C-alpha positions, -999 to 999 in steps of 0.1 A, spaced: 8 159 -793 7 152 -832 -27 137 -847 5 124 -861 22 116 -833 -13 101 -816 -23 78 -845 12 55 -839 6 63 -797 -27 49 -802 -14 21 -828 13 10 -798 -20 7 -778 -38 -18 -798 -10 -41 -799 3 -42 -767 -30 -50 -756 -37 -77 -773 -3 -92 -762 -18 -86 -730 -47 -99 -736 -33 -132 -750 -5 -137 -727 -10 -125 -688 -36 -142 -677 -29 -134 -643 -41 -95 -657 -79 -93 -652 -88 -54 -666 -65 -42 -690 -76 -4 -714 -70 29 -723 -90 58 -722 -84 87 -742 -93 118 -725 -75 157 -724 -50 170 -699 -63 207 -680 -38 218 -708 -58 204 -733 -37 180 -746 -41 143 -758 -31 118 -729 -42 89 -724 -49 68 -690 -44 35 -692 -68 8 -662 -53 -19 -655 -64 -46 -628 -42 -78 -612 -49 -107 -602 -34 -132 -578 -38 -165 -565 -56 -168 -531 -24 -172 -506 -39 -179 -467 -12 -188 -437 -28 -204 -408 -16 -183 -374 -10 -198 -344 -47 -190 -330 -64 -213 -359 -69 -174 -374 -62 -177 -415 -43 -147 -427 -49 -135 -466 -18 -123 -480 -33 -125 -515 -37 -88 -516 -3 -74 -503 18 -101 -521 3 -116 -546 -9 -79 -572 28 -68 -569 45 -98 -584 18 -97 -616 29 -61 -616 58 -69 -617 64 -97 -641 31 -80 -669 59 -45 -662 86 -69 -674 75 -88 -701 88 -77 -739 58 -65 -756 50 -44 -722 91 -33 -723 84 -28 -766 55 -7 -754 73 12 -734 105 24 -752 85 35 -783 62 54 -760 90 66 -750 102 78 -781 60 98 -790 55 112 -750 57 142 -748 67 133 -708 75 102 -693 50 75 -685 35 86 -652 28 55 -634 7 55 -602 -15 22 -584 -45 33 -561 -72 6 -547 -108 13 -552 -121 32 -527 -160 37 -536 -184 21 -572 -184 -10 -584 -166 -33 -615 -195 -52 -630 -228 -62 -623 -238 -101 -610 -261 -116 -625 -287 -133 -610 
């Protein structure tokens, strides 16, 4: 990607991250990292974390079953991808990127996100 295109893409990234911050309270983390791939080409990696509303159901044995992570996060992601600002970003990015967006989901398996102040 040429410097001209990366500059244009970074401007679009700034716009979408500001819009997400203002309009999407269920998005807890949303930022992009600029790096190079194995071929030395510029790439952007978005890190996103979605919140959820607590969804608990009492089972027949009286135990609470927590469905929060299974459903609400997926709903938040779907809602995010359908916003006007994300759709505009995806359209613009498609014109500037050398390859289609490659969306992957995963779970934190080690490490931490924040430090608690005691």
